[in-house]
C-alpha positions, -999 to 999 in steps of 0.1 A, spaced: -683 765 -404 -662 738 -387 -642 711 -395 -671 688 -400 -693 713 -421 -683 730 -452 -692 767 -464 -724 752 -481 -735 740 -446 -729 702 -457 -711 673 -439 -673 670 -449 -663 651 -421 -682 630 -392 -662 633 -359 -689 640 -334 -726 648 -328 -718 674 -306 -730 708 -319 -743 690 -353 -769 711 -366 -803 695 -362 -813 696 -397 -781 676 -409 -786 650 -380 -822 647 -391 -813 645 -427 -791 616 -419 -816 597 -400 -844 606 -427 -819 592 -455 -814 559 -436 -848 554 -432 -855 560 -469 -827 533 -476 -847 508 -454 -880 518 -472 -867 514 -504 -848 482 -498 -815 503 -508 -826 506 -542 -820 544 -542 -785 539 -527 -774 513 -553 -741 523 -571 -739 558 -555 -705 553 -546 -694 532 -575 -657 538 -586 -648 550 -552 -630 534 -522 -635 535 -484 -607 521 -462 -616 510 -427 -589 523 -408 -591 504 -376 -562 504 -348 -586 489 -321 -606 457 -323 -642 457 -334 -670 434 -349 -703 453 -354 -689 487 -366 -662 474 -390 -684 447 -403 -713 472 -407 -692 500 -423 -680 474 -449 -713 462 -457 -727 497 -461 -697 506 -485 -705 475 -504 -740 481 -509 -733 516 -523 -711 498 -549 -675 513 -536 -644 495 -532 -637 484 -495 -600 486 -482 -599 464 -446 -569 480 -428 -552 454 -401 -531 474 -374 -516 443 -362 -503 434 -398 -496 471 -411 -467 490 -412 -478 507 -381 -461 480 -361 -428 492 -377 -434 527 -362 -452 543 -391 -476 570 -376 -516 571 -384 -507 603 -403 -483 588 -426 -506 560 -428 -534 580 -439 -514 597 -466 -503 567 -480 -536 551 -486 -548 585 -501 -521 584 -526 -539 551 -537 -569 572 -544 -587 564 -516 -610 594 -503 -631 574 -477 -618 566 -442 -635 552 -414 -613 554 -383 -612 539 -349 -585 544 -324 -580 540 -286 -568 576 -285 -592 605 -279 -592 629 -308 -575 605 -332 -600 610 -360 -600 645 -358 -565 648 -359 -565 629 -394 -592 653 -407 -570 683 -397 -546 670 -423 -567 651 -446 -564 661 -482 -594 682 -499 -621 658 -509 -610 632 -483 -638 624 -457 -629 611 -422 -655 593 -401 -650 586 -364 -659 550 -357 -649 555 -321 -620 575 -304 -612 565 -269 -639 575 -248 -650 607 -267 -673 599 -294 -689 572 -317 -714 593 -339 -727 566 -361 -736 544 -331 -755 575 -316 -773 580 -350 -784 542 -354 -796 545 -317 -816 575 -325 -831 559 -356 -840 529 -336 -859 550 -310 -876 570 -340 -890 535 -352 -899 526 -317 -913 557 -305 -918 581 -333 -900 614 -344 -910 634 -315 -889 631 -286 -901 657 -264 -923 635 -243 -896 607 -238 -879 598 -206 -845 581 -212 -825 564 -187 -788 557 -195 -772 530 -171 -737 519 -163 -703 531 -170 -708 566 -185 -675 578 -178 -656 555 -203 -685 552 -230 -681 570 -263 -717 556 -270 -730 573 -241 -716 607 -251 -726 604 -286 -763 593 -276 -764 622 -249 -755 647 -277 -780 635 -301 -809 633 -274 -803 670 -265 -803 679 -302 -834 662 -311 -850 677 -277 -856 645 -257 -879 653 -228 -860 640 -200 -826 621 -197 -812 604 -165 -781 586 -157 -773 560 -134 -745 543 -121 -718 539 -93 -703 571 -86 -669 557 -100 -684 553 -133 -701 584 -136 -682 619 -156 -674 646 -138 -705 670 -131 -692 697 -155 -692 671 -183 -729 658 -174 -742 694 -183 -768 694 -157 -780 659 -167 -795 644 -134 -778 612 -119 -788 586 -95 -771 558 -79 -803 536 -70 -813 519 -105 -848 508 -89 -856 543 -85 -841 558 -116 -859 535 -138 -895 544 -127 -915 555 -152 -890 556 -183 -897 551 -218 -862 540 -229 -834 525 -211 -801 526 -228 -778 498 -210 -738 504 -214 -713 479 -213 -690 476 -182 -657 488 -200 -632 467 -182 -605 473 -207 -606 513 -202 -608 509 -164 -582 510 -138 -586 482 -110 -612 487 -82 -637 509 -98 -663 484 -92 -662 459 -62 -671 428 -82 -688 418 -113 -716 400 -91 -720 433 -69 -726 452 -101 -750 432 -113 -771 431 -81 -770 469 -81 -772 479 -116 -778 448 -139 -811 453 -160 -833 423 -150 -870 414 -159 -882 425 -127 -865 459 -128 -875 466 -161 -912 463 -152 -907 495 -132 -904 512 -165 -930 528 -183 -955 503 -204 -942 499 -237 -905 508 -227 -877 497 -247 -842 486 -245 -811 496 -262 -773 482 -257 -746 489 -283 -729 457 -275 -710 436 -271 -730 427 -241 -719 412 -209 -747 391 -204 -755 387 -166 -733 417 -157 -753 447 -170 -781 427 -188 -800 392 -183 -808 372 -212 -844 374 -205 -840 413 -213 -814 410 -241 -836 386 -260 -870 395 -249 -898 415 -269 -891 449 -253 -852 446 -267 -839 466 -297 -806 453 -295 -806 434 -329 -827 463 -345 -796 488 -334 -774 463 -352 -796 460 -385 -799 499 -384 -763 502 -385 -760 492 -422 -785 520 -435 -771 548 -412 -738 542 -424 -748 541 -458 -764 576 -453 -732 589 -439 -710 577 -465 -733 587 -491 -736 621 -477 -697 626 -474 -687 611 -507 -714 612 -531 -716 642 -553 -753 645 -546 -750 637 -508 -783 637 -491 -775 652 -455 -795 685 -451 -775 717 -452 -774 738 -419 -800 769 -420 -787 797 -432 -763 779 -455 
């Protein structure tokens, strides 16, 4: 049992995909696909009478709106939290903010914060029955993005990842999305995963857990089935980590010519927001191999599946083996 998994092997919180039992991860993906397949009918009203708070201390468009839409489709009341106009500007701590909103009979919290470990810290003090979902903490984890990326890959390439060659390109060092995707790909048994980017934007070797990395994108992209592009996260960088945006694009930008080096039928993912002309060209981002908008669309059913599993009395995520 961990802080994420209760004694019956079911989800209590979703903080990271690292170490999540494969049946639980696959159960969430299966449920999200079922919601898509039945047009959401089986999920309608599942959280009626419950309230979900989007507790965001950092800007967001896709994740915040996706969670709000997911909660609404489940029938929950949605409380939007704006840090810029909240009591946090007066010095209230995140812990006191959580306890205050819990006292209003809110039990679902979707948390985004610049600080790594922020969601886990709130999970550690949450009242029994309260569920914390990590919507991105620093560069540590973004588990629902990892889930929606895996669902998008399933839809494009099938459930068996053992033959897939996956390339993750760009600012891996600062990317919580990359970490969650790498965790999920390992759990699901991806055949080969490669990293590519400047030395300054790759994590320490120990953190890569043996994942091979390259600095030449033209070589690294040869024959891969999946290209996961990452946003250049200038807001998390110190100056000088890249020579210039133009130089970065020349070496690591995904162009149509580079994509032709990948395997036939290769697909392209990007978590957004995209820096067009920096890490990805318009022709690729808007092209037939791009899954970018499919990723966005999948965010709603994935987050519905997570909210349902955590807050419904009959949550559908599979228990861990032996529970």
